Biopython code that builds the backbone (N, CA, C, O; Angstrom):
import numpy as np
from Bio.PDB.StructureBuilder import StructureBuilder

atoms = [
    (1, "MET", "N", (-4.161, 8.298, -15.019)),
    (1, "MET", "CA", (-3.226, 8.914, -15.903)),
    (1, "MET", "C", (-3.802, 8.794, -17.305)),
    (1, "MET", "O", (-4.276, 7.727, -17.695)),
    (2, "SER", "N", (-3.765, 9.864, -18.049)),
    (2, "SER", "CA", (-4.251, 9.817, -19.419)),
    (2, "SER", "C", (-3.201, 10.394, -20.358)),
    (2, "SER", "O", (-2.479, 11.330, -20.015)),
    (3, "LEU", "N", (-3.134, 9.818, -21.541)),
    (3, "LEU", "CA", (-2.176, 10.273, -22.542)),
    (3, "LEU", "C", (-2.681, 11.546, -23.190)),
    (3, "LEU", "O", (-3.887, 11.732, -23.353)),
    (4, "ILE", "N", (-1.765, 12.418, -23.557)),
    (4, "ILE", "CA", (-2.088, 13.616, -24.318)),
    (4, "ILE", "C", (-1.592, 13.368, -25.738)),
    (4, "ILE", "O", (-0.395, 13.176, -25.957)),
    (5, "ILE", "N", (-2.503, 13.373, -26.698)),
    (5, "ILE", "CA", (-2.148, 13.105, -28.088)),
    (5, "ILE", "C", (-2.392, 14.368, -28.896)),
    (5, "ILE", "O", (-3.492, 14.920, -28.898)),
    (6, "ARG", "N", (-1.341, 14.819, -29.587)),
    (6, "ARG", "CA", (-1.440, 16.004, -30.441)),
    (6, "ARG", "C", (-0.905, 15.636, -31.823)),
    (6, "ARG", "O", (0.157, 15.025, -31.942)),
    (7, "ASN", "N", (-1.638, 16.005, -32.851)),
    (7, "ASN", "CA", (-1.245, 15.720, -34.239)),
    (7, "ASN", "C", (-0.983, 14.234, -34.452)),
    (7, "ASN", "O", (-0.091, 13.865, -35.217)),
    (8, "GLY", "N", (-1.751, 13.382, -33.786)),
    (8, "GLY", "CA", (-1.630, 11.949, -33.960)),
    (8, "GLY", "C", (-0.450, 11.315, -33.248)),
    (8, "GLY", "O", (-0.211, 10.120, -33.418)),
    (9, "GLU", "N", (0.303, 12.082, -32.447)),
    (9, "GLU", "CA", (1.454, 11.547, -31.721)),
    (9, "GLU", "C", (1.285, 11.798, -30.226)),
    (9, "GLU", "O", (0.661, 12.775, -29.813)),
    (10, "ILE", "N", (1.850, 10.903, -29.428)),
    (10, "ILE", "CA", (1.806, 11.065, -27.982)),
    (10, "ILE", "C", (2.758, 12.181, -27.592)),
    (10, "ILE", "O", (3.955, 12.102, -27.866)),
    (11, "SER", "N", (2.232, 13.229, -26.948)),
    (11, "SER", "CA", (3.077, 14.355, -26.566)),
    (11, "SER", "C", (3.297, 14.435, -25.061)),
    (11, "SER", "O", (4.023, 15.309, -24.587)),
    (12, "GLY", "N", (2.685, 13.542, -24.313)),
    (12, "GLY", "CA", (2.860, 13.541, -22.867)),
    (12, "GLY", "C", (1.718, 12.820, -22.194)),
    (12, "GLY", "O", (0.948, 12.113, -22.844)),
    (13, "PHE", "N", (1.607, 12.998, -20.893)),
    (13, "PHE", "CA", (0.494, 12.415, -20.174)),
    (13, "PHE", "C", (0.126, 13.320, -19.015)),
    (13, "PHE", "O", (0.912, 14.168, -18.592)),
    (14, "GLU", "N", (-1.079, 13.126, -18.509)),
    (14, "GLU", "CA", (-1.607, 13.983, -17.462)),
    (14, "GLU", "C", (-2.036, 13.117, -16.289)),
    (14, "GLU", "O", (-2.754, 12.133, -16.464)),
    (15, "CYS", "N", (-1.598, 13.485, -15.098)),
    (15, "CYS", "CA", (-1.963, 12.765, -13.881)),
    (15, "CYS", "C", (-2.901, 13.629, -13.052)),
    (15, "CYS", "O", (-2.621, 14.811, -12.849)),
    (16, "SER", "N", (-3.962, 13.093, -12.586)),
    (16, "SER", "CA", (-4.853, 13.763, -11.633)),
    (16, "SER", "C", (-5.256, 15.163, -12.092)),
    (16, "SER", "O", (-5.150, 16.127, -11.335)),
    (17, "GLY", "N", (-5.710, 15.263, -13.315)),
    (17, "GLY", "CA", (-6.154, 16.554, -13.821)),
    (17, "GLY", "C", (-5.022, 17.547, -14.018)),
    (17, "GLY", "O", (-5.251, 18.755, -13.955)),
    (18, "GLY", "N", (-3.828, 17.080, -14.249)),
    (18, "GLY", "CA", (-2.684, 17.952, -14.471)),
    (18, "GLY", "C", (-1.819, 18.157, -13.248)),
    (18, "GLY", "O", (-0.754, 18.766, -13.343)),
    (19, "TYR", "N", (-2.249, 17.664, -12.104)),
    (19, "TYR", "CA", (-1.477, 17.818, -10.881)),
    (19, "TYR", "C", (-0.772, 16.504, -10.543)),
    (19, "TYR", "O", (-1.335, 15.424, -10.722)),
    (20, "VAL", "N", (0.443, 16.606, -10.061)),
    (20, "VAL", "CA", (1.170, 15.430, -9.606)),
    (20, "VAL", "C", (0.985, 15.365, -8.093)),
    (20, "VAL", "O", (1.480, 16.228, -7.369)),
    (21, "LEU", "N", (0.284, 14.357, -7.620)),
    (21, "LEU", "CA", (-0.067, 14.256, -6.205)),
    (21, "LEU", "C", (0.677, 13.110, -5.536)),
    (21, "LEU", "O", (0.877, 12.060, -6.147)),
    (22, "ASN", "N", (1.085, 13.301, -4.295)),
    (22, "ASN", "CA", (1.717, 12.226, -3.533)),
    (22, "ASN", "C", (0.696, 11.139, -3.255)),
    (22, "ASN", "O", (-0.466, 11.420, -2.962)),
    (23, "GLY", "N", (1.143, 9.889, -3.350)),
    (23, "GLY", "CA", (0.279, 8.767, -3.014)),
    (23, "GLY", "C", (-0.757, 8.425, -4.045)),
    (23, "GLY", "O", (-1.663, 7.644, -3.754)),
    (24, "GLU", "N", (-0.670, 8.968, -5.233)),
    (24, "GLU", "CA", (-1.679, 8.680, -6.255)),
    (24, "GLU", "C", (-1.483, 7.330, -6.920)),
    (24, "GLU", "O", (-2.353, 6.869, -7.659)),
    (25, "GLY", "N", (-0.344, 6.689, -6.663)),
    (25, "GLY", "CA", (-0.106, 5.356, -7.192)),
    (25, "GLY", "C", (0.618, 5.314, -8.517)),
    (25, "GLY", "O", (0.771, 4.240, -9.098)),
    (26, "SER", "N", (1.068, 6.453, -9.010)),
    (26, "SER", "CA", (1.787, 6.457, -10.284)),
    (26, "SER", "C", (3.168, 5.835, -10.125)),
    (26, "SER", "O", (3.840, 6.027, -9.111)),
    (27, "LEU", "N", (3.576, 5.094, -11.136)),
    (27, "LEU", "CA", (4.908, 4.502, -11.139)),
    (27, "LEU", "C", (5.908, 5.392, -11.855)),
    (27, "LEU", "O", (7.106, 5.331, -11.580)),
    (28, "ILE", "N", (5.424, 6.216, -12.770)),
    (28, "ILE", "CA", (6.292, 7.169, -13.459)),
    (28, "ILE", "C", (5.629, 8.540, -13.459)),
    (28, "ILE", "O", (4.409, 8.659, -13.349)),
    (29, "TYR", "N", (6.448, 9.558, -13.583)),
    (29, "TYR", "CA", (5.981, 10.940, -13.615)),
    (29, "TYR", "C", (6.576, 11.633, -14.820)),
    (29, "TYR", "O", (7.620, 11.209, -15.316)),
    (30, "PRO", "N", (5.943, 12.688, -15.306)),
    (30, "PRO", "CA", (6.484, 13.407, -16.458)),
    (30, "PRO", "C", (7.788, 14.120, -16.094)),
    (30, "PRO", "O", (7.876, 14.778, -15.057)),
    (31, "GLY", "N", (8.783, 13.985, -16.942)),
    (31, "GLY", "CA", (10.083, 14.594, -16.677)),
    (31, "GLY", "C", (10.090, 16.103, -16.775)),
    (31, "GLY", "O", (10.969, 16.759, -16.217)),
    (32, "ASN", "N", (9.105, 16.668, -17.488)),
    (32, "ASN", "CA", (9.081, 18.125, -17.620)),
    (32, "ASN", "C", (8.538, 18.824, -16.374)),
    (32, "ASN", "O", (8.463, 20.052, -16.347)),
    (33, "HIS", "N", (8.159, 18.069, -15.345)),
    (33, "HIS", "CA", (7.726, 18.657, -14.069)),
    (33, "HIS", "C", (8.790, 18.503, -12.975)),
    (33, "HIS", "O", (8.558, 18.877, -11.826)),
    (34, "THR", "N", (9.935, 17.962, -13.329)),
    (34, "THR", "CA", (10.958, 17.655, -12.323)),
    (34, "THR", "C", (11.405, 18.897, -11.574)),
    (34, "THR", "O", (11.476, 18.886, -10.345)),
    (35, "ARG", "N", (11.707, 19.972, -12.299)),
    (35, "ARG", "CA", (12.188, 21.201, -11.646)),
    (35, "ARG", "C", (11.125, 21.777, -10.704)),
    (35, "ARG", "O", (11.442, 22.235, -9.606)),
    (36, "ARG", "N", (9.885, 21.749, -11.137)),
    (36, "ARG", "CA", (8.811, 22.336, -10.340)),
    (36, "ARG", "C", (8.627, 21.610, -9.008)),
    (36, "ARG", "O", (8.368, 22.249, -7.989)),
    (37, "TYR", "N", (8.758, 20.288, -9.005)),
    (37, "TYR", "CA", (8.461, 19.515, -7.801)),
    (37, "TYR", "C", (9.684, 19.111, -6.992)),
    (37, "TYR", "O", (9.562, 18.836, -5.798)),
    (38, "THR", "N", (10.868, 19.068, -7.613)),
    (38, "THR", "CA", (12.059, 18.636, -6.876)),
    (38, "THR", "C", (13.178, 19.652, -6.860)),
    (38, "THR", "O", (14.093, 19.541, -6.044)),
    (39, "GLY", "N", (13.133, 20.639, -7.740)),
    (39, "GLY", "CA", (14.207, 21.621, -7.823)),
    (39, "GLY", "C", (15.365, 21.144, -8.680)),
    (39, "GLY", "O", (16.316, 21.896, -8.892)),
    (40, "GLN", "N", (15.314, 19.923, -9.178)),
    (40, "GLN", "CA", (16.361, 19.400, -10.051)),
    (40, "GLN", "C", (15.989, 19.685, -11.505)),
    (40, "GLN", "O", (14.830, 19.973, -11.803)),
    (41, "PRO", "N", (16.970, 19.607, -12.417)),
    (41, "PRO", "CA", (16.686, 19.937, -13.824)),
    (41, "PRO", "C", (15.628, 19.019, -14.437)),
    (41, "PRO", "O", (15.542, 17.837, -14.104)),
    (42, "ASP", "N", (14.825, 19.590, -15.340)),
    (42, "ASP", "CA", (13.851, 18.800, -16.080)),
    (42, "ASP", "C", (14.577, 17.793, -16.966)),
    (42, "ASP", "O", (15.720, 18.018, -17.364)),
    (43, "VAL", "N", (13.918, 16.698, -17.269)),
    (43, "VAL", "CA", (14.485, 15.680, -18.147)),
    (43, "VAL", "C", (13.538, 15.435, -19.312)),
    (43, "VAL", "O", (12.349, 15.745, -19.240)),
    (44, "ASN", "N", (14.075, 14.880, -20.373)),
    (44, "ASN", "CA", (13.275, 14.553, -21.540)),
    (44, "ASN", "C", (12.797, 13.114, -21.404)),
    (44, "ASN", "O", (13.570, 12.181, -21.621)),
    (45, "GLY", "N", (11.547, 12.929, -21.051)),
    (45, "GLY", "CA", (10.991, 11.594, -20.875)),
    (45, "GLY", "C", (10.478, 11.396, -19.459)),
    (45, "GLY", "O", (10.521, 12.313, -18.638)),
    (46, "PRO", "N", (9.992, 10.195, -19.178)),
    (46, "PRO", "CA", (9.416, 9.930, -17.855)),
    (46, "PRO", "C", (10.479, 9.754, -16.778)),
    (46, "PRO", "O", (11.627, 9.414, -17.063)),
    (47, "VAL", "N", (10.068, 9.995, -15.528)),
    (47, "VAL", "CA", (10.926, 9.832, -14.351)),
    (47, "VAL", "C", (10.275, 8.768, -13.469)),
    (47, "VAL", "O", (9.079, 8.834, -13.186)),
    (48, "SER", "N", (11.065, 7.795, -13.041)),
    (48, "SER", "CA", (10.497, 6.737, -12.205)),
    (48, "SER", "C", (10.255, 7.240, -10.787)),
    (48, "SER", "O", (10.968, 8.113, -10.293)),
    (49, "SER", "N", (9.247, 6.681, -10.148)),
    (49, "SER", "CA", (8.930, 7.051, -8.769)),
    (49, "SER", "C", (9.695, 6.155, -7.801)),
    (49, "SER", "O", (10.256, 5.133, -8.198)),
    (50, "ILE", "N", (9.712, 6.540, -6.548)),
    (50, "ILE", "CA", (10.317, 5.699, -5.509)),
    (50, "ILE", "C", (9.570, 4.374, -5.440)),
    (50, "ILE", "O", (10.178, 3.324, -5.233)),
    (51, "ARG", "N", (8.251, 4.425, -5.612)),
    (51, "ARG", "CA", (7.428, 3.212, -5.604)),
    (51, "ARG", "C", (7.902, 2.243, -6.694)),
    (51, "ARG", "O", (8.006, 1.041, -6.450)),
    (52, "PHE", "N", (8.186, 2.759, -7.892)),
    (52, "PHE", "CA", (8.648, 1.926, -8.992)),
    (52, "PHE", "C", (10.016, 1.331, -8.693)),
    (52, "PHE", "O", (10.254, 0.153, -8.958)),
    (53, "GLU", "N", (10.920, 2.142, -8.141)),
    (53, "GLU", "CA", (12.270, 1.657, -7.815)),
    (53, "GLU", "C", (12.215, 0.558, -6.754)),
    (53, "GLU", "O", (12.944, -0.429, -6.849)),
    (54, "LEU", "N", (11.357, 0.720, -5.745)),
    (54, "LEU", "CA", (11.236, -0.310, -4.706)),
    (54, "LEU", "C", (10.595, -1.580, -5.247)),
    (54, "LEU", "O", (10.956, -2.681, -4.832)),
    (55, "LEU", "N", (9.654, -1.438, -6.163)),
    (55, "LEU", "CA", (9.060, -2.600, -6.808)),
    (55, "LEU", "C", (10.125, -3.366, -7.581)),
    (55, "LEU", "O", (10.198, -4.592, -7.501)),
    (56, "ARG", "N", (10.955, -2.635, -8.333)),
    (56, "ARG", "CA", (12.038, -3.265, -9.089)),
    (56, "ARG", "C", (13.011, -3.987, -8.159)),
    (56, "ARG", "O", (13.429, -5.107, -8.454)),
    (57, "GLU", "N", (13.370, -3.366, -7.053)),
    (57, "GLU", "CA", (14.280, -4.008, -6.092)),
    (57, "GLU", "C", (13.659, -5.260, -5.489)),
    (57, "GLU", "O", (14.355, -6.254, -5.280)),
    (58, "GLY", "N", (12.363, -5.228, -5.206)),
    (58, "GLY", "CA", (11.676, -6.406, -4.676)),
    (58, "GLY", "C", (11.683, -7.557, -5.660)),
    (58, "GLY", "O", (11.864, -8.710, -5.269)),
    (59, "ILE", "N", (11.488, -7.254, -6.940)),
    (59, "ILE", "CA", (11.538, -8.294, -7.971)),
    (59, "ILE", "C", (12.938, -8.873, -8.058)),
    (59, "ILE", "O", (13.098, -10.087, -8.185)),
    (60, "GLU", "N", (13.967, -8.013, -7.992)),
    (60, "GLU", "CA", (15.348, -8.499, -8.004)),
    (60, "GLU", "C", (15.634, -9.389, -6.798)),
    (60, "GLU", "O", (16.284, -10.425, -6.935)),
    (61, "ASP", "N", (15.155, -8.995, -5.623)),
    (61, "ASP", "CA", (15.353, -9.820, -4.425)),
    (61, "ASP", "C", (14.722, -11.195, -4.600)),
    (61, "ASP", "O", (15.316, -12.207, -4.230)),
    (62, "TYR", "N", (13.521, -11.229, -5.164)),
    (62, "TYR", "CA", (12.852, -12.504, -5.403)),
    (62, "TYR", "C", (13.682, -13.376, -6.341)),
    (62, "TYR", "O", (13.823, -14.579, -6.121)),
    (63, "GLU", "N", (14.229, -12.761, -7.386)),
    (63, "GLU", "CA", (15.053, -13.522, -8.332)),
    (63, "GLU", "C", (16.304, -14.073, -7.650)),
    (63, "GLU", "O", (16.695, -15.212, -7.907)),
    (64, "TYR", "N", (16.939, -13.276, -6.782)),
    (64, "TYR", "CA", (18.128, -13.747, -6.068)),
    (64, "TYR", "C", (17.792, -14.932, -5.152)),
    (64, "TYR", "O", (18.545, -15.904, -5.088)),
    (65, "ILE", "N", (16.672, -14.845, -4.453)),
    (65, "ILE", "CA", (16.261, -15.935, -3.575)),
    (65, "ILE", "C", (15.976, -17.190, -4.393)),
    (65, "ILE", "O", (16.343, -18.293, -3.986)),
    (66, "TRP", "N", (15.321, -17.030, -5.547)),
    (66, "TRP", "CA", (15.031, -18.161, -6.416)),
    (66, "TRP", "C", (16.328, -18.797, -6.920)),
    (66, "TRP", "O", (16.442, -20.023, -6.940)),
    (67, "MET", "N", (17.318, -17.973, -7.334)),
    (67, "MET", "CA", (18.600, -18.515, -7.801)),
    (67, "MET", "C", (19.337, -19.234, -6.674)),
    (67, "MET", "O", (19.955, -20.274, -6.902)),
    (68, "LEU", "N", (19.275, -18.689, -5.461)),
    (68, "LEU", "CA", (19.913, -19.332, -4.312)),
    (68, "LEU", "C", (19.274, -20.690, -4.035)),
    (68, "LEU", "O", (19.972, -21.669, -3.771)),
    (69, "LYS", "N", (17.956, -20.743, -4.094)),
    (69, "LYS", "CA", (17.241, -22.008, -3.880)),
    (69, "LYS", "C", (17.631, -23.031, -4.943)),
    (69, "LYS", "O", (17.888, -24.191, -4.621)),
    (70, "GLU", "N", (17.676, -22.610, -6.204)),
    (70, "GLU", "CA", (18.041, -23.512, -7.285)),
    (70, "GLU", "C", (19.474, -24.029, -7.140)),
    (70, "GLU", "O", (19.733, -25.207, -7.387)),
    (71, "SER", "N", (20.397, -23.167, -6.746)),
    (71, "SER", "CA", (21.782, -23.609, -6.581)),
    (71, "SER", "C", (21.922, -24.551, -5.383)),
    (71, "SER", "O", (22.743, -25.468, -5.412)),
    (72, "ALA", "N", (21.132, -24.332, -4.335)),
    (72, "ALA", "CA", (21.173, -25.212, -3.176)),
    (72, "ALA", "C", (20.625, -26.588, -3.532)),
    (72, "ALA", "O", (21.148, -27.596, -3.057)),
    (73, "LEU", "N", (19.594, -26.652, -4.347)),
    (73, "LEU", "CA", (19.018, -27.937, -4.767)),
    (73, "LEU", "C", (19.984, -28.713, -5.652)),
    (73, "LEU", "O", (20.019, -29.942, -5.594)),
    (74, "LYS", "N", (20.774, -28.013, -6.473)),
    (74, "LYS", "CA", (21.736, -28.696, -7.348)),
    (74, "LYS", "C", (22.878, -29.309, -6.546)),
    (74, "LYS", "O", (23.438, -30.334, -6.934)),
    (75, "SER", "N", (23.221, -28.675, -5.427)),
    (75, "SER", "CA", (24.348, -29.176, -4.639)),
    (75, "SER", "C", (23.993, -30.398, -3.797)),
    (75, "SER", "O", (24.887, -31.049, -3.256)),
    (76, "TRP", "N", (22.695, -30.723, -3.676)),
    (76, "TRP", "CA", (22.298, -31.899, -2.897)),
    (76, "TRP", "C", (22.582, -33.084, -3.705)),
    (76, "TRP", "O", (22.333, -34.206, -3.265)),
]
sb = StructureBuilder()
sb.init_structure("model")
sb.init_model(0)
sb.init_chain("A")
sb.init_seg("    ")
for serial, (resi, resn, name, xyz) in enumerate(atoms, 1):
    if name == "N":
        sb.init_residue(resn, " ", resi, " ")
    sb.init_atom(name, np.array(xyz, "f"), 0.0, 1.0, " ", f" {name:<3s}", serial, name[0])
structure = sb.get_structure()
């Protein structure tokens, strides 16, 4: 993924030579391609991938397990 800089400001980014490909490993995608690839309205800003959402859920699960372990140790 590479940033597109115009007039000294970040105006977007480009994945795989301008194409959004399945399995490329991106965690976010450009929101202005949403309609083209999903049929849903375009958004202003990045769109998270399923991979990113599952990563976030895994981190939350780890935190819950850690909190459960800590609370169990306090009760001993």
